[in-house]
N, C-alpha and C positions, 0 to 999 in steps of 0.2 A: 497800265496801257489799255486803251480802249479798243473797240472792235475794228475801227479803221486802221489803227496801227497793226493789229493782228493780221488783218487781211493783207496789208501791205507786205508784211514779212513773209506771209505764205506765198504771195505772188513772186516776190524776189527769190525765195527758195526754189520754187518750181521753175522759174525762168533760168536758173543756173544749172539745171540738169543737162547732161549730154544724152545722146540717143540711147546709150547702153545703161543708163542709171535708172533705178526705180524711184518713183515719187516717195517723199518722206512720209512716214506714218503720222497720224494725227498726234500721237504722244510725242514724237520727236519735234514736230512743229511747236507744240505747246511748251515743251522743255526749253526750246531755243528762243522763244518769243522775247524774253527779257535779257538775253545774253549780251547783245551789243549795247543795249541801253545801260545795263549794269557796267559794261566796260567803260562807257563815257564817264559815268560817275566815279568809278574807281580811278580812272586816269586823272580826274580833277583832284581826288583825295591824295593820290600818290604824288601829284605835283606839289601839293602843300608840304608833304613829308620830305620830298626831295629838296625843296627850297630850304627847309630847316637844315638838312644835311649839307647843303651848299653853304649856308651861313656858318655852320660849324667849321667847315674846311677853311673858310676865310679867316675866322677867328684863330684857329689852330695854326694856319700858315703865318699869320701876322705875328704870333707870339714865338713860334718855334722854327719857322722857315723849313729848310731841308738840310738837317744836320744830324749830329749824333743823338741828341735827345729825341727828335722826332723819329729817327730810325729805331731807337730802342722801344719807343711806344708802339710803333706799327709792327715790329717784330713780335712783341709780347701780345698785342691785341689779336693776332691771328688765331690764338688758341681760344679765348673767349668768343671770338667771332665764329668759330666752328660751331659752337652751341647756339649762339644768339642769332646768327644769320643763315649759316649753311644747314645746320641740323634742325633748329627750332623755328626758323623763319618761315614766311609764306613760301610754299613750294619745297620746303625741307622735308625729310623723311617722316618726322613726327606729324607734321601738318598733313602730308600726303597719305600716310597710313590711316590717320583719323578720318579724313574725308572719304577715302576709298571704302572703309568698312561701315562707318556710321551713316553714310548716304544711302546704303542699302538696307540698314536696319530701321531707320526712322521713316515712317510713312506719313505721320501727321506732324507737320512742323509748327502748328499752332498750339498744340497741347504739350503738357509737361511730359518728359520722357518716362517710359515705363520702368519697372524695377530692374529688368535685365540690362537695359541700356545704361541706366545709372550705375549699375554694378560694374559693367564693362568700363565705363569712364573712370570710376574710382580705382579699379584694378590697374588700369593703364597709368593713371596719375601716380599711384603708389609706387609702381615699378619704375617710372621715370624719375621720381624724386630720389629713390634709393640709389639708382645707378649713377645719377649725375652729382649727388651729394658727395659720393666717393671721389669722383673726378675733381670736384672743386677742392676737396681736402688735399688731394695730391698736388694740385697747383699751388695751394697755400704753403704747404710744408716743404716742397721740393722744387721751388721755382728755378734755382740755379742749375740743377741737374737737367731740368726740362729744356731750358733755353740754351744750354751748352750743346745739346744735340742739334738744335736748329742753327745757331750762329757758328758757322764753320771757321772762318778766318778773321772774325772781328776782334777788336781790342777787348781787354779785360774790363775797361770802363763801360763799353757798350754792353757786354754780357751782364755786368752787375746792375746797370740801369734797367735793362730789359727784365731781369729777374724781379726787381723791386716792383716794376709796373705790373707784371703778371700776378704777383702776390696780392696787390691791391685790387686787381680785377678778377680774382678767383671766384667770387660769388656769382659773377655773370654767367659762368658755365652752368650752374644749377638753374638760374633764372631762365636762360635761353631755351633749354629743353622743355621746361614746363609751359612756356609760352607757345611752343609748337603745337602742343595738345590743345591749348585754348584757341589758337588760330584755327585749327582744324574744325573744332566744334562750331565756332562762329561762322565760318565759311559754309559749313554743311547746312546751317540754318539761313544761309543767304544774308548774313550780317557782314557786309563787306567794309563798313566804315572803320570800325576799330582796328581790325587786323592791318589795315593799310595806312591809318593815320598814327597808330601808336609808335612805330619806329621813330617818329619825329621826337618822341620823348627822350630818346637816347641823345639825340643832337642837342635838344634844348637843355638837358642836364649838363652836358659838357660846356655849352656856351655860358650858362648861368655861373658855373663854378669858376671858369676862366675870367669872365668879366668882373665878377666880385673880387677875385683874388689878384687880377691883373697878371696872371701867369706865374711861372717860377722857372728856375734854371735846371731843375731835375726832371720835370714832366710828371711828378707825382700827382699834382693837382689835375692834370689831364686824365690820368688813370682813375683818380677818384671821381671825377665828373662822369666818366664812362660807367662806373658802377652805380652811381646815383641815378643816371639816366635810365639804366636797365631796370632798376627798382621801380621808377616811375612808370616805365612801360608795362611792367607786370601789374601794377596797382590799377591801371585803367582798364586792363583786360578782365581781371577777376570778377568784378561786380556784374558785368554783362553775362558772363558764363553762369554765374550763380542765379541770375534772374531767369535764365532758360531752364533752370531746374537741376543744375549740376553742382550743388553744394558738395564740397569734398568730404568724403568719409573714407578713412583708410580701409583698403580691401586687399587681402593677400591671396586671392583666388587665382594664382598664377598657372595652375596646372590642369584644372578641370573646366575652365571657361573656353568653350570652342571658339567664340568670337575673338577672345584675347589671343588665342593661338593663331588665328587668321591675321590679326594685327602684327604679331611677331614674325609671321612668315613673310609679310610685306616689309616690316620695319628693319629687320636685321640686314637683309641684302641691300635695302635702300640706305640704311645707316652706313654700311660698309662702303657702298658706292659713293655716298657723299663724303665719307672720310677719305676714301681713296682719291676722290676729286680734290679734296683739300690738301692731300699729300702733294699734289702738284704745286700748290702754293708753297708748302714747306720745302719742296725741291728748289723752287725759285729763290726762296729765302737763303737756302744753303749756298747756292751759286752766287747770289748777289752780295753775301756778307763780306766777300773779299774785294768788292769793287769800291769805287770812290765813295767817300762819305756822303750820305744823303741820297744815294742811288735808290735804295728801297723806298724811301719816303716819296721820291719822284714817281716811282712806279705805282705806289699806292694812290697818289693824287690822280695820275692818268687813268687808273682803273675806276676810280670813283666818278671822274668826269664822264667816262664811258658809260658807267652804270646809271648816271643821272637820267638820260632819255631812254636808254635801252631797257633798264630795269623797270622803269615806269610803264613802258610799252608792253613788256612781257607780262608783268603782273596784271595790268588792266585787262588783257585778253585771256590769260591762262587761269587766273583765279576763278572767274565764273565758268570757264570752259571745262575745268577739270571735274567738278562734281557732275556736270552734264555728261561728260564721257563715261564716268562711273555708272550713272543710272542707265544710260543707253546700252552699255555693255551688259549690265545685269539683265536688261530686257532682250538681249540678243538682237538689237536693232542695228545691224551693220551699216545699213544705208544712212541712218542718222549719224552714226559715228564718222563715217566717211565724209559726209557733207560738211559737218561742223569742223572736222579736222582740216579739210581743204580750205574752208572759209577762214578759220582761225590762222593757219599758217600763211595763207595768201595775204591776209591783212597785215600780219607781222612783217612779211617780206616787203610788202608795198610801202609801209611806213618806215621800216628799218632802212631801206635803201636810200630814202630821202635823208634820214638822219646821218647815214654814213657819208654821203656826199657833202652835207653841210659841215660835218666835223672836219673832213679833209680840208675844206676851204678856210674856215674861220677859227680853227683850233688855237693857233698861236695868239691871235688877237683876243679871243675869249679868255684864255688863261691869263694873259697880261692884264686884262680888264678886271678879272675876278680875284686873282691871287697875288699879283705882283705889288706888294707893299710890305712895309716893316722888314722882317727878316727874310722874306721871300723875294729874291732878286731876279734880274733879267736872265742870268745863267740858269737858274732853276726853271724859269718859264720855258726856255728853249729845250731843256732836257725833258720836261714833262710833255711838251708838244711832240717831240720825236717819238717818245714811247707811245703816246696816244695814237699816232698814225698807225703803228703796227698793230695795236690792239683793235682799232676800229675796223681793220680788214676782216675781223671775225664776226661781224654783225649777222650776216645771213646764216652761216652755219650755226651760230649761237642760238638764234631764235628757233631754228628747226630742231636743234638738239634738245632744247628744253621742252618743246611741244611734243616731240616723239617720246621723250622720257615719261611725260605725264600720261600718254596713251598706253605705254607699257604698264605703268602702275594701275591704270584702269582695268587692264586684263589680269591683274594680280600677278604680274611678272616684273619683279624688281631684280631678278638674277641676271637677266640679259644686260641691262644698263651697268650692273656691277662688273660683269666680266669685261665689258668694253672699257670701263673706267680703269681696270687694272692694266689693260693694254695701253691705255693713254698715259699712265704713269711711266711705264717703261719707255714709251716713245718720248715723253717729256725729258727724261733723264738723258737720252741719246741726243735729242735736239739741243738741249742746253750745253752738253759737252761740245757739240759742234759749233754752236752759234754765239755763246757768251764771250768766248775769248776774242773773236774778231769784231763783234758788234757791241760788246759791253751789255749794259742794261737793256738796250734795244733788242739784243738777241733773245732775251727772255720774252719780250713782247711778241716777237716774230714766232718763237716756238709755241707760245700760247695760241696764236691764231692757227698754226698748222695742226696742233693737237685738237683744237675745237673742230676743224674741218674733218679730220679723221673720225672723230666721235660722231659727228652728224651723219656722215656717209655710212658708217657702220650701222647706226641705229636705223637709218632709212632702209637699208638693204634687209635687215633682219625683221623689220616691222611688216614686211610683205608676207611673212609666215603667219602673222596674226590676222591680217585683213588686207584686202585689195584697196589701196589708197587712191590709185589713179594719178600716178606721178606725171604722165604725159601732159595732162591738162595743167598741172601745177607748174611744170617746167616751162611750158609755152608762155604762161603768164609771167614767170620769173624772168625769162629772156626779154620780154617787152619792158618789164620794170627796170631791168639793168640798163637797157638802151636809153630809156628816159632818164635814168640816174646819171648816165655818162654825159648826156647833153646838158643836164642841170649843173653838173660839176664844171663843165667847160664855161658855161655862162657865168656861174658864180666866181670862178677863178679870174676871168678877165674883168668882171665888174669890180672885184676886190683890188686888182692891180690899178685900174683907172682911178678908183676912189683914193687909194694910197698916194698916187702921183699928184692929185689935185687938192687933197684935204689933209691938213696937219693932224697929228694924233694928240688927243687928250681924252678925258673920261667921257665927256658928252659926245664928241665925234666918234669915239670908239663904240658907244652904244648905237649911235645912228648907223655906223658902218655895218655892224653885225645885223641889225634889223633890216637894213636895205638889201644887203647881199643875200640874206636868208630869204627875204621876200621875193627877190628876183629869181632865185633858185626854185622856190615853191611854185611860182607862176610858170616857169619853163617846164618843171616836172609835171604839173597838173595838165598843162596843154598837151604835152607829149602823151601822157596817160590817156587823155580824152580821145585823141585822134588815133591811138593804137588800140582803143577799146579794151583797156584793162578792166576786167569785170569788177574788181574791188572798188574802183573809183565810181563805176556805175551804181553799185550798191549804196555807196555813201551818198551820192547825189540824190538817188531815189528816196532814201530815208530822210534826208534833209528836206526835200520837197514835201513829202508826206507829213512830216512833223510841222512844217510851216502851214500846211493846209489845215491841220487839226487846230493849231493855235489861232489861226485866222477865224475859224468857225466858233 
C-alpha cells in the first residue's frame, strides 16, 4: 500500500471520530492500514472455498438426497466437525489461542522464530497431537456407543450407519486440531491465503471420491471422501508452516513453559466454550432424531447455505481483525481497539443486513436452482427453505457475537464466553422442548436464532466491563441499516412476484431472476444507505475512489 492509500485511511479514520473520542495513535493507524485491503482478498479467497463447498453439496444432494443415508452421515460428521471446523478451524480455540499468544511474542515477522518461540510451538503441537489422538481412537473403537448417545429415537439402521461413518471419519478428529495450530501460526504471520483456501480441499476430496465411484447406497464412500479431503487439507498447510521455521520436534515441556501455560489458560475455557457451543448442535440432533426421515439433512443444508455468505463475511473481516485486536490490547491502546471494533462490527452489520434480506426473498428459488435434482426433490427444497428462513433471522446477533468473542479473547478472557455458552445450552434445551413439538425441525431453527440473540446481548453487556465501546453510535447506524434493509426487502419481494407472473421457470430464467432481484435489492439498499448517510458506505465509496485515483496515476 503506497503513501496515498495510507493518507486516505488516516483521513477516513480521523473523520469517523465523535467529539468525545481521542485520535488514534500512529501505531494503531499503521496496524490498521492493511486491514480492509486484507479483508477484500480474504473474501475473494473464501468465495472460492465456499464455491467448492457449494459444489460438494450439489454432488452429495444428487447422490443421497435427504433420507436415512444422508441423515446418518450428517449425524456422524458432527463429531469430526467439532475438531475440523469448530475447534481447529479459523476462529476456533486452537487458532485463537495461538494468535493471541504468538502475536505478542513475535516481533520480527520476516526472520525465523527464536528458540523459545519454536519450543513453545513444538510443546503446543505435541500436547495437541497426544490429546486428539486419544479422541480419534475412542471414535474408532466405540462408534456405536458414541452415536447411541446422540441418536435418541432413530432406527437401528440409522444408528448402525452413523456408527460406521464415524469410524471411517475418526482420523479427522486428530487432523482438525493440528490444523487449528497451523492456522494460528499462518494468520499470525499475516499469511491469509492458505488458512482460507485449504478448507476447499475437504470439499474437493469428497467430490473426487463420489464422482469416481458414482456414489453408493451406504454412504461409506461419502465418509471416506471426508477423511481423504481432511488429509489433503493438512498436507497443503504443513509445508507453509515449516518454511516459516516451525519444523516439528516433539517437546514435552508442559509444566515449566510460562507461555504454554498462558496458551492453556486461554485454550481450555475457549475449548470448553466451543464444545459447549457444539453441545447445542448435539441437543438439536437429539431432538431431531425422532422427526421425519431426512429432517436433520434438511437442517444441515439450510445451515450450510446460511454459512455460505455469512461465514465468508465473518472470516474476511475477523481473521485480519483478531491479531490487530491482540496487538492493540497488548499496547493498551483502547482508542485503537474501540475504533476498529466499531468499524469491523459496523461493516459486518451493514453487509449482513443486505444478505439477510436477499436470503428472505430468493431462498426457495436459489435452493431449487442449486440442489433440486436427482434424489433431492421439491419437498426437500421447501423444507430446507423454511428452515433457512428461521436461521437467517440470526444474522445480526450472529456477527456481533463472533466479533465480541474475539475481543474477549484479545483481553485473555475466554471464561466469560464460556459461562455464557453454558447458559445458552440450558436455554437451547428449554426452547427445543417448547418449540420442536409444534414446529418440527423449524422449531430447532427458531430456537437457534433466539439463543444466538441471547448470546450476543449477554456478551455485549459484559464487554462494557473491559472497554467502553460506544454502543450509541453503533446502534444509530444499525437502525438506519435495518430501515434500508426493510425497503430493499419490500422492493425485492414485489420484483420477485412480478418476475414470476410474467416469466416461466427453467434453469436459465432462474439464474436471471436471482441476479435481477438481487441487483434491484442492492440498488435500493445502496441508495437508502447513501441518503441516510450510513458511514460504512461512505468509507467504502471513499476507499474505492482513492484506489481508482491511484490506479489512474
